[in-house]
C-alpha positions as CSV (number, residue, x, y, z in Angstrom):
1,M,0.2,0.1,-0.2
2,H,0.8,2.7,-0.9
3,T,2.0,6.1,1.7
4,V,-0.2,9.8,1.2
5,W,3.1,11.5,0.2
6,V,3.7,9.0,-2.6
7,R,-0.2,9.6,-3.5
8,L,0.1,13.4,-3.1
9,N,3.6,12.9,-5.0
10,A,1.9,11.4,-8.1
11,V,-0.9,13.9,-8.2
12,V,1.2,16.9,-7.8
13,F,3.4,15.9,-10.7
14,F,0.4,14.2,-12.7
15,G,-0.9,17.9,-12.3
16,L,2.5,19.6,-13.2
17,T,2.5,17.6,-16.2
18,V,-0.9,18.4,-17.7
19,L,-0.3,22.1,-17.2
20,L,2.8,21.6,-19.4
21,G,1.5,20.0,-22.1
22,L,-1.3,23.0,-21.8
23,S,1.1,25.7,-22.0
24,C,3.1,23.9,-25.1
25,L,-0.2,23.8,-26.9
26,A,-0.7,27.1,-26.3
27,A,2.5,28.0,-27.6
28,F,1.9,26.1,-30.2
29,S,-1.3,27.8,-31.3
30,K,0.4,31.2,-32.0
31,F,2.1,30.1,-35.4
32,G,0.0,32.4,-37.8
33,H,-0.9,34.7,-35.7
34,A,2.4,36.9,-36.9
35,N,0.6,37.6,-39.9
36,K,-3.1,37.8,-38.8
37,H,-2.7,39.9,-36.0
38,K,-0.8,43.3,-37.3
39,P,-1.4,46.6,-36.1
40,I,-2.9,49.0,-38.9
41,I,-0.8,52.1,-39.2
42,H,-2.2,55.1,-40.8
43,K,0.8,57.7,-39.8
44,L,4.2,57.8,-39.1
45,E,5.9,60.4,-40.0
46,L,8.1,63.5,-39.0
47,K,6.6,66.7,-38.0
48,T,9.7,69.2,-37.2
49,L,13.3,68.9,-36.8
50,R,14.0,70.8,-33.8
51,S,17.9,70.4,-33.8
52,L,21.1,68.8,-35.3
53,K,24.0,69.9,-33.3
54,S,27.3,68.5,-32.7
55,H,27.6,67.1,-29.1
56,G,31.1,66.0,-28.1
57,G,32.2,65.0,-30.9
58,V,29.2,62.9,-32.6
59,D,25.4,64.3,-34.5
60,R,22.7,64.8,-32.2
61,A,19.0,65.3,-34.2
62,L,16.2,66.3,-32.0
63,L,12.5,65.4,-33.9
64,S,9.1,65.4,-33.3
65,F,6.7,63.2,-35.2
66,D,3.2,62.2,-35.6
67,I,1.6,59.0,-35.1
68,D,-1.8,57.1,-35.8
69,A,-1.7,53.6,-35.1
70,D,-4.4,50.9,-34.2
71,L,-2.8,48.2,-31.9
72,R,-6.1,46.3,-31.1
73,P,-5.7,44.3,-34.0
74,A,-2.7,42.6,-32.6
75,F,-4.1,41.5,-29.8
76,H,-5.3,37.7,-29.3
77,W,-6.2,35.7,-25.8
78,N,-2.3,35.2,-25.9
79,I,-1.0,38.3,-25.7
80,K,-0.3,39.8,-22.3
81,Q,1.3,43.2,-24.1
82,L,2.6,44.7,-26.9
83,F,6.2,46.5,-26.9
84,V,5.8,49.4,-29.5
85,Y,8.6,51.7,-29.9
86,V,9.5,54.3,-33.7
87,V,12.7,53.3,-35.0
88,A,14.9,55.7,-37.3
89,S,16.9,53.5,-39.8
90,Y,19.6,55.3,-41.8
91,T,23.2,54.0,-43.6
92,T,26.7,55.2,-43.6
93,D,30.1,54.4,-44.7
94,L,31.0,53.2,-41.6
95,N,28.3,51.5,-40.5
96,P,25.8,49.6,-43.7
97,K,22.8,49.5,-41.1
98,N,21.6,52.3,-38.3
99,Q,18.5,51.7,-36.4
100,I,18.4,53.9,-33.0
101,V,15.1,53.8,-31.1
102,L,13.3,57.4,-30.5
103,W,10.0,56.4,-28.8
104,D,8.5,53.8,-27.3
105,K,5.6,52.5,-25.0
106,I,4.0,49.4,-24.2
107,V,0.7,48.8,-24.5
108,E,-1.5,46.0,-21.9
109,A,-3.9,43.4,-23.2
110,T,-6.1,45.0,-19.8
111,D,-5.7,48.3,-21.3
112,P,-8.6,49.8,-22.7
113,D,-9.9,50.5,-26.0
114,T,-8.7,53.8,-26.0
115,K,-5.1,53.5,-24.9
116,K,-4.4,50.9,-27.6
117,V,-4.8,53.8,-30.0
118,I,-1.9,55.4,-30.9
119,Q,-3.4,59.0,-32.3
120,Q,-0.9,61.7,-31.1
121,D,0.7,64.7,-32.9
122,N,4.2,66.6,-32.6
123,V,5.2,64.0,-30.3
124,F,8.8,65.3,-28.8
125,V,11.4,61.7,-29.2
126,K,12.4,60.3,-25.7
127,Y,15.7,59.2,-26.8
128,A,17.4,61.6,-29.3
129,L,18.7,60.3,-32.6
130,V,23.2,60.2,-31.7
131,D,24.9,59.1,-34.7
132,Q,28.8,57.7,-32.9
133,A,30.3,59.5,-35.5
134,D,29.8,63.2,-37.1
135,N,27.8,61.1,-39.9
136,L,23.9,62.1,-39.7
137,R,24.3,65.2,-41.5
138,G,22.8,64.8,-45.0
139,K,21.3,61.2,-44.5
140,D,18.2,60.2,-45.5
141,I,16.2,59.1,-42.4
142,T,13.4,55.8,-42.6
143,L,10.9,56.1,-39.4
144,T,9.6,52.9,-38.6
145,L,6.9,51.6,-36.2
146,M,7.8,48.2,-34.9
147,W,6.7,45.9,-31.7
148,D,7.1,43.0,-29.8
149,H,4.5,40.4,-29.0
150,M,5.0,39.1,-25.6
151,P,2.8,36.4,-25.1
152,I,1.1,35.1,-21.8
153,T,2.8,31.3,-22.5
154,G,5.5,30.8,-25.9
155,M,7.8,32.8,-27.0
156,L,7.9,36.3,-28.3
157,Y,8.0,37.4,-31.7
158,M,8.5,40.3,-33.6
159,G,6.6,42.8,-35.6
160,E,7.2,46.1,-38.1
161,Q,5.7,48.2,-40.1
162,E,5.5,47.2,-44.1
163,A,8.4,48.7,-46.2
164,S,6.4,50.1,-48.0
165,E,4.0,52.1,-45.6
166,T,7.1,53.7,-43.4
167,S,7.9,57.4,-44.2
168,S,11.7,59.1,-44.9
169,F,12.8,62.4,-44.5
170,T,16.5,63.9,-45.6
171,L,18.1,66.1,-42.7
172,P,19.9,69.5,-43.8
173,S,23.4,69.3,-44.5
174,E,24.7,71.8,-42.3
175,Y,24.0,72.3,-38.4
176,Q,21.1,73.9,-37.3
């Protein structure tokens, strides 16, 4: 006859095995969601370039932008939150791909629908556009909205605005 501890051990580990199996099924159910569940981006464009200066031997640009994005379609039953951020991309001779996060926001699944729609004009960047040298002047900058899906269970996956929907602008060739 088995003791109480052996029976308790069997019940607990059976429960953990069932929980593991359900978690794996939930994680596998997210395949295909990245293509179907995307935010709708209506607008992401430069509003004003406030300054372009040399600061300590590196170029630094401060700017503001307009954003209009509906994040509600990106949420489904297994999404806990979205980490949304605006990235500025440009190329230089030294580095063929430069990406700098200018602004970010965390949107949780428990937030009301009004917080899942970002409609803001003249948003000042949280983080300056800084180059590691003095290569920003005259560069073409592309603004892209990107996001990380953070599921309740399963792996993180990222998404980004379609390349055809991104906006671009050229920085001036002189400091201002």
